[in-house]
ROTORVO-633448 format. One record per residue (C-alpha): z, y, x; residue in one letter. Coordinates in nm, 4 decimals. Example, Ala and Ser with C-alpha at 12.3 -4.5 7.8 and 13.67 -1.06 7.14 Angstrom:
<atom><up>0.7800</up><north>-0.4500</north><east>1.2300</east><residuo>A</residuo></atom>
<atom><up>0.7140</up><north>-0.1060</north><east>1.3670</east><residuo>S</residuo></atom>
REM end
This chain:
<atom><up>3.2414</up><north>-13.1338</north><east>-16.1456</east><residuo>X</residuo></atom>
<atom><up>3.4063</up><north>-13.4644</north><east>-16.0596</east><residuo>X</residuo></atom>
<atom><up>3.5566</up><north>-13.4894</north><east>-15.7095</east><residuo>X</residuo></atom>
<atom><up>3.6659</up><north>-13.8325</north><east>-15.6011</east><residuo>X</residuo></atom>
<atom><up>4.0033</up><north>-13.9034</north><east>-15.4462</east><residuo>X</residuo></atom>
<atom><up>3.8211</up><north>-14.0425</north><east>-15.1424</east><residuo>X</residuo></atom>
<atom><up>3.6396</up><north>-13.7109</north><east>-15.0914</east><residuo>X</residuo></atom>
<atom><up>3.9644</up><north>-13.5132</north><east>-15.1244</east><residuo>X</residuo></atom>
<atom><up>4.1352</up><north>-13.7380</north><east>-14.8688</east><residuo>X</residuo></atom>
<atom><up>3.8384</up><north>-13.6992</north><east>-14.6346</east><residuo>X</residuo></atom>
<atom><up>3.8410</up><north>-13.3187</north><east>-14.6675</east><residuo>X</residuo></atom>
<atom><up>4.2166</up><north>-13.2884</north><east>-14.6204</east><residuo>X</residuo></atom>
<atom><up>4.2044</up><north>-13.5135</north><east>-14.3155</east><residuo>X</residuo></atom>
<atom><up>3.9420</up><north>-13.2942</north><east>-14.1529</east><residuo>X</residuo></atom>
<atom><up>4.1834</up><north>-13.0006</north><east>-14.1346</east><residuo>X</residuo></atom>
<atom><up>4.4513</up><north>-13.2050</north><east>-13.9633</east><residuo>X</residuo></atom>
<atom><up>4.5067</up><north>-13.1322</north><east>-13.5951</east><residuo>X</residuo></atom>
<atom><up>4.4681</up><north>-13.5001</north><east>-13.5097</east><residuo>X</residuo></atom>
<atom><up>4.1974</up><north>-13.6806</north><east>-13.7057</east><residuo>X</residuo></atom>
<atom><up>4.2466</up><north>-14.0525</north><east>-13.7848</east><residuo>X</residuo></atom>
<atom><up>4.0108</up><north>-14.2909</north><east>-13.6052</east><residuo>X</residuo></atom>
<atom><up>3.8297</up><north>-14.3909</north><east>-13.9240</east><residuo>X</residuo></atom>
<atom><up>3.7511</up><north>-14.0281</north><east>-14.0103</east><residuo>X</residuo></atom>
<atom><up>3.6237</up><north>-13.9533</north><east>-13.6594</east><residuo>X</residuo></atom>
<atom><up>3.4088</up><north>-14.2653</north><east>-13.6454</east><residuo>X</residuo></atom>
<atom><up>3.2659</up><north>-14.2126</north><east>-13.9936</east><residuo>X</residuo></atom>
<atom><up>3.1872</up><north>-13.8517</north><east>-13.9089</east><residuo>X</residuo></atom>
<atom><up>3.0164</up><north>-13.9405</north><east>-13.5811</east><residuo>X</residuo></atom>
<atom><up>2.8083</up><north>-14.2020</north><east>-13.7613</east><residuo>X</residuo></atom>
<atom><up>2.7178</up><north>-13.9685</north><east>-14.0475</east><residuo>X</residuo></atom>
<atom><up>2.3529</up><north>-13.8894</north><east>-14.1120</east><residuo>X</residuo></atom>
<atom><up>2.4056</up><north>-13.5575</north><east>-14.2911</east><residuo>X</residuo></atom>
<atom><up>2.3916</up><north>-13.3371</north><east>-13.9826</east><residuo>X</residuo></atom>
<atom><up>2.7706</up><north>-13.3063</north><east>-13.9547</east><residuo>X</residuo></atom>
<atom><up>2.8064</up><north>-13.5590</north><east>-13.6737</east><residuo>X</residuo></atom>
<atom><up>2.8109</up><north>-13.2836</north><east>-13.4099</east><residuo>X</residuo></atom>
<atom><up>3.1235</up><north>-13.1346</north><east>-13.5696</east><residuo>X</residuo></atom>
<atom><up>3.3077</up><north>-13.4646</north><east>-13.5404</east><residuo>X</residuo></atom>
<atom><up>3.1815</up><north>-13.5180</north><east>-13.1851</east><residuo>X</residuo></atom>
<atom><up>3.3365</up><north>-13.1814</north><east>-13.1013</east><residuo>X</residuo></atom>
<atom><up>3.6628</up><north>-13.2812</north><east>-13.2699</east><residuo>X</residuo></atom>
<atom><up>3.6696</up><north>-13.5997</north><east>-13.0628</east><residuo>X</residuo></atom>
<atom><up>3.6203</up><north>-13.3901</north><east>-12.7484</east><residuo>X</residuo></atom>
<atom><up>3.9045</up><north>-13.1552</north><east>-12.8430</east><residuo>X</residuo></atom>
<atom><up>4.1425</up><north>-13.4289</north><east>-12.9542</east><residuo>X</residuo></atom>
<atom><up>4.1868</up><north>-13.5889</north><east>-12.6113</east><residuo>X</residuo></atom>
<atom><up>4.1048</up><north>-13.2959</north><east>-12.3830</east><residuo>X</residuo></atom>
<atom><up>4.4605</up><north>-13.3080</north><east>-12.2470</east><residuo>X</residuo></atom>
<atom><up>4.3338</up><north>-13.5934</north><east>-12.0272</east><residuo>X</residuo></atom>
<atom><up>4.1694</up><north>-13.3327</north><east>-11.8046</east><residuo>X</residuo></atom>
<atom><up>4.5102</up><north>-13.1981</north><east>-11.7013</east><residuo>X</residuo></atom>
<atom><up>4.6504</up><north>-13.5488</north><east>-11.6739</east><residuo>X</residuo></atom>
<atom><up>4.3647</up><north>-13.6516</north><east>-11.4452</east><residuo>X</residuo></atom>
<atom><up>4.4294</up><north>-13.3678</north><east>-11.2017</east><residuo>X</residuo></atom>
<atom><up>4.7904</up><north>-13.4804</north><east>-11.1694</east><residuo>X</residuo></atom>
<atom><up>4.7452</up><north>-13.8583</north><east>-11.1689</east><residuo>X</residuo></atom>
<atom><up>4.4244</up><north>-13.8899</north><east>-10.9646</east><residuo>X</residuo></atom>
<atom><up>4.4524</up><north>-13.5717</north><east>-10.7566</east><residuo>X</residuo></atom>
<atom><up>4.1039</up><north>-13.4630</north><east>-10.8614</east><residuo>X</residuo></atom>
<atom><up>4.0058</up><north>-13.1007</north><east>-10.9107</east><residuo>X</residuo></atom>
<atom><up>4.0008</up><north>-12.9475</north><east>-11.2566</east><residuo>X</residuo></atom>
<atom><up>3.6202</up><north>-12.9248</north><east>-11.2437</east><residuo>X</residuo></atom>
<atom><up>3.5910</up><north>-13.2899</north><east>-11.1443</east><residuo>X</residuo></atom>
<atom><up>3.8229</up><north>-13.4027</north><east>-11.4243</east><residuo>X</residuo></atom>
<atom><up>3.6365</up><north>-13.1842</north><east>-11.6728</east><residuo>X</residuo></atom>
<atom><up>3.3069</up><north>-13.3497</north><east>-11.5785</east><residuo>X</residuo></atom>
<atom><up>3.4609</up><north>-13.6974</north><east>-11.5931</east><residuo>X</residuo></atom>
<atom><up>3.6131</up><north>-13.6238</north><east>-11.9338</east><residuo>X</residuo></atom>
<atom><up>3.2834</up><north>-13.4917</north><east>-12.0715</east><residuo>X</residuo></atom>
<atom><up>3.1096</up><north>-13.8052</north><east>-11.9475</east><residuo>X</residuo></atom>
<atom><up>3.3858</up><north>-14.0143</north><east>-12.1064</east><residuo>X</residuo></atom>
<atom><up>3.3327</up><north>-13.8528</north><east>-12.4470</east><residuo>X</residuo></atom>
<atom><up>2.9547</up><north>-13.8914</north><east>-12.4232</east><residuo>X</residuo></atom>
<atom><up>3.0021</up><north>-14.2591</north><east>-12.3378</east><residuo>X</residuo></atom>
<atom><up>3.2484</up><north>-14.3085</north><east>-12.6250</east><residuo>X</residuo></atom>
<atom><up>3.0104</up><north>-14.1451</north><east>-12.8741</east><residuo>X</residuo></atom>
<atom><up>2.7271</up><north>-14.3631</north><east>-12.7487</east><residuo>X</residuo></atom>
<atom><up>2.9417</up><north>-14.6760</north><east>-12.7856</east><residuo>X</residuo></atom>
<atom><up>3.0368</up><north>-14.5781</north><east>-13.1416</east><residuo>X</residuo></atom>
<atom><up>2.6751</up><north>-14.5124</north><east>-13.2392</east><residuo>X</residuo></atom>
<atom><up>2.5513</up><north>-14.8397</north><east>-13.0864</east><residuo>X</residuo></atom>
<atom><up>2.8417</up><north>-15.0499</north><east>-13.2231</east><residuo>X</residuo></atom>
<atom><up>2.9728</up><north>-15.1286</north><east>-12.8745</east><residuo>X</residuo></atom>
<atom><up>3.3066</up><north>-14.9886</north><east>-12.9873</east><residuo>X</residuo></atom>
<atom><up>3.4447</up><north>-15.2778</north><east>-13.1907</east><residuo>X</residuo></atom>
<atom><up>3.7779</up><north>-15.1245</north><east>-13.2874</east><residuo>X</residuo></atom>
<atom><up>3.9885</up><north>-15.3776</north><east>-13.0983</east><residuo>X</residuo></atom>
<atom><up>4.1933</up><north>-15.0834</north><east>-12.9739</east><residuo>X</residuo></atom>
<atom><up>4.2433</up><north>-14.7325</north><east>-13.1045</east><residuo>X</residuo></atom>
<atom><up>4.0165</up><north>-14.4494</north><east>-12.9935</east><residuo>X</residuo></atom>
<atom><up>4.2990</up><north>-14.2957</north><east>-12.7914</east><residuo>X</residuo></atom>
<atom><up>4.3374</up><north>-14.6119</north><east>-12.5826</east><residuo>X</residuo></atom>
<atom><up>3.9609</up><north>-14.6617</north><east>-12.5610</east><residuo>X</residuo></atom>
<atom><up>3.8958</up><north>-14.3062</north><east>-12.4387</east><residuo>X</residuo></atom>
<atom><up>4.1842</up><north>-14.3265</north><east>-12.1907</east><residuo>X</residuo></atom>
<atom><up>4.0568</up><north>-14.6509</north><east>-12.0381</east><residuo>X</residuo></atom>
<atom><up>3.7055</up><north>-14.5145</north><east>-11.9913</east><residuo>X</residuo></atom>
<atom><up>3.8389</up><north>-14.1878</north><east>-11.8492</east><residuo>X</residuo></atom>
<atom><up>4.0713</up><north>-14.3649</north><east>-11.6069</east><residuo>X</residuo></atom>
<atom><up>3.7940</up><north>-14.5990</north><east>-11.4861</east><residuo>X</residuo></atom>
<atom><up>3.5552</up><north>-14.3079</north><east>-11.4320</east><residuo>X</residuo></atom>
<atom><up>3.8213</up><north>-14.1177</north><east>-11.2361</east><residuo>X</residuo></atom>
<atom><up>3.8694</up><north>-14.4184</north><east>-11.0082</east><residuo>X</residuo></atom>
<atom><up>3.4912</up><north>-14.4476</north><east>-10.9658</east><residuo>X</residuo></atom>
<atom><up>3.4709</up><north>-14.0816</north><east>-10.8656</east><residuo>X</residuo></atom>
<atom><up>3.7545</up><north>-14.1218</north><east>-10.6145</east><residuo>X</residuo></atom>
<atom><up>3.5680</up><north>-14.4130</north><east>-10.4556</east><residuo>X</residuo></atom>
<atom><up>3.2438</up><north>-14.2157</north><east>-10.4497</east><residuo>X</residuo></atom>
<atom><up>3.4164</up><north>-13.9194</north><east>-10.2867</east><residuo>X</residuo></atom>
<atom><up>3.5684</up><north>-14.1481</north><east>-10.0246</east><residuo>X</residuo></atom>
<atom><up>3.2285</up><north>-14.3053</north><east>-9.9554</east><residuo>X</residuo></atom>
<atom><up>3.0619</up><north>-13.9645</north><east>-9.9228</east><residuo>X</residuo></atom>
<atom><up>3.3227</up><north>-13.8517</north><east>-9.6724</east><residuo>X</residuo></atom>
<atom><up>3.2490</up><north>-14.1583</north><east>-9.4615</east><residuo>X</residuo></atom>
<atom><up>2.8760</up><north>-14.0904</north><east>-9.4575</east><residuo>X</residuo></atom>
<atom><up>2.8605</up><north>-13.8500</north><east>-9.1661</east><residuo>X</residuo></atom>
<atom><up>2.4883</up><north>-13.8929</north><east>-9.1206</east><residuo>X</residuo></atom>
<atom><up>2.3362</up><north>-13.8564</north><east>-9.4617</east><residuo>X</residuo></atom>
<atom><up>1.9590</up><north>-13.8601</north><east>-9.5048</east><residuo>X</residuo></atom>
<atom><up>1.7702</up><north>-13.5751</north><east>-9.6640</east><residuo>X</residuo></atom>
<atom><up>1.5518</up><north>-13.7888</north><east>-9.8887</east><residuo>X</residuo></atom>
<atom><up>1.5171</up><north>-13.7054</north><east>-10.2568</east><residuo>X</residuo></atom>
<atom><up>1.6944</up><north>-14.0282</north><east>-10.3502</east><residuo>X</residuo></atom>
<atom><up>1.9964</up><north>-13.9466</north><east>-10.1339</east><residuo>X</residuo></atom>
<atom><up>2.0087</up><north>-13.5918</north><east>-10.2589</east><residuo>X</residuo></atom>
<atom><up>1.9849</up><north>-13.6889</north><east>-10.6234</east><residuo>X</residuo></atom>
<atom><up>2.2611</up><north>-13.9460</north><east>-10.5843</east><residuo>X</residuo></atom>
<atom><up>2.4964</up><north>-13.6625</north><east>-10.4910</east><residuo>X</residuo></atom>
<atom><up>2.3689</up><north>-13.4225</north><east>-10.7586</east><residuo>X</residuo></atom>
<atom><up>2.5468</up><north>-13.0983</north><east>-10.6622</east><residuo>X</residuo></atom>
<atom><up>2.5473</up><north>-12.8877</north><east>-10.9752</east><residuo>X</residuo></atom>
<atom><up>2.5042</up><north>-12.5526</north><east>-10.8061</east><residuo>X</residuo></atom>
<atom><up>2.1785</up><north>-12.6512</north><east>-10.6378</east><residuo>X</residuo></atom>
<atom><up>1.8805</up><north>-12.5181</north><east>-10.8277</east><residuo>X</residuo></atom>
<atom><up>1.6299</up><north>-12.6781</north><east>-10.5898</east><residuo>X</residuo></atom>
<atom><up>1.6190</up><north>-13.0293</north><east>-10.7366</east><residuo>X</residuo></atom>
<atom><up>1.3320</up><north>-12.9670</north><east>-10.9760</east><residuo>X</residuo></atom>
<atom><up>1.1504</up><north>-12.7669</north><east>-10.7081</east><residuo>X</residuo></atom>
<atom><up>1.1827</up><north>-13.0556</north><east>-10.4651</east><residuo>X</residuo></atom>
<atom><up>1.0247</up><north>-13.2852</north><east>-10.7201</east><residuo>X</residuo></atom>
<atom><up>0.7380</up><north>-13.0419</north><east>-10.7693</east><residuo>X</residuo></atom>
<atom><up>0.6891</up><north>-13.0180</north><east>-10.3927</east><residuo>X</residuo></atom>
<atom><up>0.6766</up><north>-13.3956</north><east>-10.3491</east><residuo>X</residuo></atom>
<atom><up>0.4848</up><north>-13.4972</north><east>-10.6580</east><residuo>X</residuo></atom>
<atom><up>0.2024</up><north>-13.3558</north><east>-10.8609</east><residuo>X</residuo></atom>
<atom><up>0.3216</up><north>-13.1228</north><east>-11.1377</east><residuo>X</residuo></atom>
<atom><up>0.1366</up><north>-13.3247</north><east>-11.3987</east><residuo>X</residuo></atom>
<atom><up>0.3339</up><north>-13.6343</north><east>-11.3025</east><residuo>X</residuo></atom>
<atom><up>0.6539</up><north>-13.4301</north><east>-11.3180</east><residuo>X</residuo></atom>
<atom><up>0.5760</up><north>-13.3210</north><east>-11.6736</east><residuo>X</residuo></atom>
<atom><up>0.5012</up><north>-13.6820</north><east>-11.7688</east><residuo>X</residuo></atom>
<atom><up>0.8318</up><north>-13.8051</north><east>-11.6265</east><residuo>X</residuo></atom>
<atom><up>1.0173</up><north>-13.5207</north><east>-11.7987</east><residuo>X</residuo></atom>
<atom><up>0.8711</up><north>-13.6265</north><east>-12.1327</east><residuo>X</residuo></atom>
<atom><up>0.9862</up><north>-13.9817</north><east>-12.0660</east><residuo>X</residuo></atom>
<atom><up>1.3471</up><north>-13.8648</north><east>-12.0296</east><residuo>X</residuo></atom>
<atom><up>1.3478</up><north>-13.7667</north><east>-12.3990</east><residuo>X</residuo></atom>
<atom><up>1.3198</up><north>-13.4385</north><east>-12.5846</east><residuo>X</residuo></atom>
<atom><up>1.6834</up><north>-13.3333</north><east>-12.5396</east><residuo>X</residuo></atom>
<atom><up>1.6748</up><north>-13.3912</north><east>-12.1646</east><residuo>X</residuo></atom>
<atom><up>1.3384</up><north>-13.2170</north><east>-12.1355</east><residuo>X</residuo></atom>
<atom><up>1.4641</up><north>-12.9082</north><east>-12.3197</east><residuo>X</residuo></atom>
<atom><up>1.7887</up><north>-12.8964</north><east>-12.1240</east><residuo>X</residuo></atom>
<atom><up>1.6239</up><north>-12.9328</north><east>-11.7824</east><residuo>X</residuo></atom>
<atom><up>1.3582</up><north>-12.6781</north><east>-11.8743</east><residuo>X</residuo></atom>
<atom><up>1.6224</up><north>-12.4230</north><east>-11.9768</east><residuo>X</residuo></atom>
<atom><up>1.8252</up><north>-12.4959</north><east>-11.6625</east><residuo>X</residuo></atom>
<atom><up>1.5234</up><north>-12.4605</north><east>-11.4336</east><residuo>X</residuo></atom>
<atom><up>1.4484</up><north>-12.1245</north><east>-11.5980</east><residuo>X</residuo></atom>
<atom><up>1.7918</up><north>-11.9960</north><east>-11.5000</east><residuo>X</residuo></atom>
<atom><up>1.9875</up><north>-12.0290</north><east>-11.8238</east><residuo>X</residuo></atom>
<atom><up>2.3621</up><north>-12.0781</north><east>-11.7734</east><residuo>X</residuo></atom>
<atom><up>2.5431</up><north>-12.3854</north><east>-11.9054</east><residuo>X</residuo></atom>
<atom><up>2.7315</up><north>-12.1769</north><east>-12.1635</east><residuo>X</residuo></atom>
<atom><up>2.4028</up><north>-12.0374</north><east>-12.2931</east><residuo>X</residuo></atom>
<atom><up>2.2496</up><north>-12.3835</north><east>-12.3160</east><residuo>X</residuo></atom>
<atom><up>2.5601</up><north>-12.5123</north><east>-12.4971</east><residuo>X</residuo></atom>
<atom><up>2.5321</up><north>-12.2373</north><east>-12.7587</east><residuo>X</residuo></atom>
<atom><up>2.1584</up><north>-12.2854</north><east>-12.8040</east><residuo>X</residuo></atom>
<atom><up>2.1577</up><north>-12.6658</north><east>-12.8218</east><residuo>X</residuo></atom>
<atom><up>2.4883</up><north>-12.7121</north><east>-13.0068</east><residuo>X</residuo></atom>
<atom><up>2.6987</up><north>-12.8732</north><east>-12.7353</east><residuo>X</residuo></atom>
<atom><up>3.0778</up><north>-12.8509</north><east>-12.7344</east><residuo>X</residuo></atom>
<atom><up>3.1091</up><north>-12.6665</north><east>-12.4036</east><residuo>X</residuo></atom>
<atom><up>2.9466</up><north>-12.5792</north><east>-12.0739</east><residuo>X</residuo></atom>
<atom><up>3.1218</up><north>-12.8822</north><east>-11.9229</east><residuo>X</residuo></atom>
<atom><up>2.9436</up><north>-13.1159</north><east>-12.1668</east><residuo>X</residuo></atom>
<atom><up>2.6108</up><north>-12.9513</north><east>-12.0822</east><residuo>X</residuo></atom>
<atom><up>2.6834</up><north>-12.9964</north><east>-11.7129</east><residuo>X</residuo></atom>
<atom><up>2.7584</up><north>-13.3668</north><east>-11.7531</east><residuo>X</residuo></atom>
<atom><up>2.4590</up><north>-13.4208</north><east>-11.9815</east><residuo>X</residuo></atom>
<atom><up>2.2309</up><north>-13.2479</north><east>-11.7326</east><residuo>X</residuo></atom>
<atom><up>2.3511</up><north>-13.4658</north><east>-11.4468</east><residuo>X</residuo></atom>
<atom><up>2.2741</up><north>-13.7704</north><east>-11.6592</east><residuo>X</residuo></atom>
<atom><up>1.9267</up><north>-13.6336</north><east>-11.7332</east><residuo>X</residuo></atom>
<atom><up>1.8621</up><north>-13.5640</north><east>-11.3647</east><residuo>X</residuo></atom>
<atom><up>1.9718</up><north>-13.9157</north><east>-11.2763</east><residuo>X</residuo></atom>
<atom><up>1.7407</up><north>-14.0542</north><east>-11.5454</east><residuo>X</residuo></atom>
<atom><up>1.4553</up><north>-13.8428</north><east>-11.4079</east><residuo>X</residuo></atom>
<atom><up>1.5238</up><north>-13.9695</north><east>-11.0579</east><residuo>X</residuo></atom>
<atom><up>1.5177</up><north>-14.3315</north><east>-11.1777</east><residuo>X</residuo></atom>
<atom><up>1.1840</up><north>-14.2749</north><east>-11.3554</east><residuo>X</residuo></atom>
<atom><up>1.0369</up><north>-14.1345</north><east>-11.0353</east><residuo>X</residuo></atom>
<atom><up>1.1750</up><north>-14.4208</north><east>-10.8281</east><residuo>X</residuo></atom>
<atom><up>1.0186</up><north>-14.6772</north><east>-11.0633</east><residuo>X</residuo></atom>
<atom><up>0.6913</up><north>-14.4842</north><east>-11.0590</east><residuo>X</residuo></atom>
<atom><up>0.6814</up><north>-14.4799</north><east>-10.6795</east><residuo>X</residuo></atom>
<atom><up>0.7522</up><north>-14.8539</north><east>-10.6592</east><residuo>X</residuo></atom>
<atom><up>0.4749</up><north>-14.9287</north><east>-10.9077</east><residuo>X</residuo></atom>
<atom><up>0.2406</up><north>-14.7046</north><east>-10.7140</east><residuo>X</residuo></atom>
REM end
């Protein structure tokens, strides 16, 4: 069987501790079902930023882990939609996004501390999105008809619908990560927060139209 030099180079590169940008990008863009493996390698390759963020921005380890997961999800999205143009290396690109998101979180934390009198509306609550609160979906059910809830959940997309369903049924982030093929519980956590925010926006638009 003939094996091309290009294939051998590609295979050898995969086992390197640090993958070159072109290998990572090609893998993430692949259509053969292996893209998740390269997404995981991207996550692992720059995970040291979590520790750096706790020192530089004085954020907690959990906060930096969430910010980093969101950074990787954003980077993958930019690669897949051609927003990443390769003007800088992936290392610089990931660092810039991570740093900006850390600064955004610091500003949000400062704003939240200043809001002594915070309302109890769904919109205010969802903007904060505390991960340990399992009452978000229940609040939606209480305020809106369950049929409308199911419709809005479908509009978030199949992945979000499955994730939120599993979460509402009490599955832990680690269990969801294993079942749905995510890199870690931290990635599931960040993805879920994005899905909840998307669900909130769909409800807000629906209320305005109504």
